[in-house]
N, C-alpha and C positions, 0 to 999 in steps of 0.2 A: 504494499500499499504506499503510495507516494505521500511525501510530506505536504501538508496543506498550508504551512506557514510561508512567509515571505523570506525565509533565511537565505535562500539561494541568491536572491537579488541583493542582499546586503554585502557590500564589498568596501573594505576600508581603504584609506589612502595608501597604506603600506602594501596592501594587496595590489592596487593599481600600479604602484611603482615596480613591484616584482613582476607582474604580468607584462608591463611595458618593457622592462629590461629583458625578459625572456623572449619577447617578440623581436627585439632588436638583436639579440644574440643569434637567433635563427636556428640553432642546433641544440640538442639536448645538453643541459648544463647542470652543474652541481651547485650546492649551497655557496661555496667559496666564490664562484664566478658571479652568481647573483648578488651576493653580499658586496663584492667589489664594484659591481655596476650600479648598485642602489645606495650604498653607504649604510645599509641596515645590517646590524650584527648577525653573524652566521647562524647562531642558535635561534634567533628570532625568525630569520628567513626559513629555517627548517620547520618551525612551528607553523608559520603561515603556509608553507607548501603543503603540509598535511591537511590544513583546512581547505586550501584551494583544490587539492586532489579530491577530497570528499565532495566538494561542490561541483566537480567535473570541469574545472577551469584549467587543470594541469594534469598531465599524464606522466607515467614513469616507464619509459621503454626499457630501461635497464636499472639495476640497483644503484641507488644514489644519483641518478640522472633524471632530470625533469624536462618536460617540454610543454609549451602552451598548447591548449586544444582550440578548436574552432569556437567553442563556447567562451573560452578565456579571451580570445581575440575580440569577440563580440562585446565582452564586458568592458573593454577599454576603449 
């Protein structure tokens, strides 16, 4: 059963920064690359990536590598 709340549409400024950086990098990347591109601490990036993955904005094609999805691109 799908979630009926609006949580999927709630995206923070940090989330937008991360998604924008990922779109700019263009290839699957790790927390360190995203952290360097955004200026956000790596541990915080990791936490945000978990949330973004749950929401469907980010995928993980390989362990510790992340890429933006079409939903993520639409959100920014």
